[in-house]
C-alpha positions in Angstrom: 0.0 0.0 0.0 1.3 3.4 -1.0 2.6 5.6 1.9 4.4 8.9 2.3 8.0 8.4 3.5 10.5 10.7 5.1 13.2 12.0 2.8 14.4 15.3 4.3 12.4 18.2 2.8 11.4 16.1 -0.3 7.9 14.7 -0.8 8.2 11.0 -1.7 5.7 8.2 -1.9 6.6 4.5 -1.5 4.6 2.9 -4.3 4.2 -0.7 -5.5 4.5 -1.7 -9.2 0.8 -2.5 -9.3 -0.2 0.9 -7.8 2.0 2.6 -10.4 0.4 0.7 -13.2 -3.0 1.5 -11.6 -2.5 5.2 -12.1 -1.5 4.6 -15.7 2.3 4.4 -15.2 4.4 1.6 -16.6 6.4 0.9 -13.4 9.6 1.4 -15.2 12.3 3.3 -13.4 12.7 6.8 -14.9 16.5 6.6 -14.1 17.7 3.2 -15.3 14.6 1.9 -17.2 14.5 -1.3 -15.1 11.4 -2.4 -13.1 10.9 -3.5 -9.5 8.2 -4.7 -7.2 8.3 -1.5 -5.3 9.6 1.9 -6.1 9.4 5.6 -5.1 7.5 8.4 -6.6 9.6 11.5 -6.2 7.3 14.5 -6.5 9.9 17.2 -7.3 11.0 15.1 -10.3 7.5 13.8 -11.1 9.3 10.4 -11.5 9.1 6.8 -10.3 12.5 5.3 -9.3 13.5 1.7 -8.4 15.0 1.2 -5.0 18.6 1.2 -6.2 18.2 4.4 -8.2 16.2 6.1 -5.4 19.1 5.4 -3.0 21.6 6.8 -5.5 19.4 9.9 -6.1 19.2 10.6 -2.3 23.0 10.9 -2.1 23.1 13.6 -4.7 19.7 15.3 -4.3 19.6 19.0 -3.5 16.4 20.7 -2.3 15.5 24.1 -3.9 12.9 26.4 -2.4 11.9 27.5 -5.9 10.7 23.9 -6.7 8.2 23.8 -3.7 5.0 24.8 -5.6 5.5 22.2 -8.4 6.6 19.5 -5.9 3.5 20.1 -3.8 1.2 20.1 -6.8 2.7 16.8 -8.1 2.5 15.2 -4.6 -1.1 16.3 -4.0 -2.2 14.9 -7.3 -0.6 11.5 -6.8 -1.5 11.3 -3.1 -5.1 11.8 -4.0 -4.9 9.0 -6.6 -3.3 6.7 -4.1 -5.5 7.5 -1.2 -2.8 9.2 0.9 -3.8 12.0 3.2 
């Protein structure tokens, strides 16, 4: 079941492959083009990453205040689809 996870200031949702497919996604990592049973929707990037790529992204990710409005909008849309409050 999809759930919000802590990742510093970033808004991230832990999402299964089936949940991703359910919203119309293909459950293919937007970084490496592989697939996984579980992945992470990163709202600021509007992307779904496999666990390996998500961990690599976290090491280099930099948060920018100017991205907040787009990030929140993306997060709100997918949180609604996935039933997250």
